[in-house]
C-alpha positions in Angstrom: 129.5 126.3 74.1 127.6 129.7 72.9 127.8 132.8 75.0 124.6 133.8 76.9 124.4 137.5 74.6 125.2 135.2 71.4 122.0 133.1 72.2 119.9 136.2 72.6 121.1 137.7 69.4 120.7 134.8 67.4 117.1 134.3 69.0 116.6 137.9 68.1 117.5 137.6 64.4 115.4 134.2 64.0 112.4 135.7 65.5 112.5 138.9 63.1 113.3 136.6 60.3 109.9 135.0 61.0 107.9 138.2 62.1 108.7 140.4 59.0 106.4 138.4 56.7 103.6 138.2 59.0 103.7 141.9 59.6 103.2 142.3 55.8 100.0 140.2 55.6 96.8 141.6 55.4 97.8 145.5 54.2 95.3 147.0 51.8 96.4 149.8 49.9 94.3 152.8 47.8 96.3 153.3 44.6 95.5 155.9 42.2 96.3 155.9 38.3 98.2 159.1 37.4 96.8 159.2 33.9 92.8 158.7 34.8 93.3 160.0 38.3 91.1 156.6 39.1 91.5 154.8 42.3 91.6 151.1 43.2 92.3 148.9 46.1 95.7 147.0 45.8 97.0 144.1 48.0 100.7 145.4 47.5 102.6 148.8 47.6 102.3 149.8 43.8 105.8 149.8 42.1 104.8 151.0 38.7 105.5 154.7 38.1 102.2 155.1 36.6 100.4 154.2 40.0 100.8 156.2 43.4 99.7 155.2 46.8 96.9 157.5 48.5 97.4 157.8 52.1 98.4 154.7 54.5 98.0 151.1 54.2 94.6 149.5 55.7 94.4 146.5 57.8 91.1 145.5 56.0 89.8 146.3 52.5 86.6 147.7 54.2 88.7 150.2 55.9 90.7 151.0 52.5 87.6 151.2 50.6 86.2 153.8 52.9 89.5 155.8 52.7 88.9 155.6 48.9 85.5 157.0 49.0 86.6 160.4 51.1 90.0 160.7 49.0 90.2 164.3 47.7 92.7 163.3 45.0 90.5 160.3 43.5 88.1 160.8 40.8 84.7 160.0 41.9 82.1 159.1 39.6 
């Protein structure tokens, strides 16, 4: 039979495994192309060297768009 502490540790590991992907859902990033200085909205954190994240991740696309409008290091048309 499992010890009580082992049960709690196992439950914590299982819970963390299911919660980690759920926490990543619904994030929007303002990303900046380093050559053109233009920004756009992405649903994934930039991994390409020519794209840099501007500010923090946002919970909604509208918040990300508003942040992009006021970002100082984005080229505005």
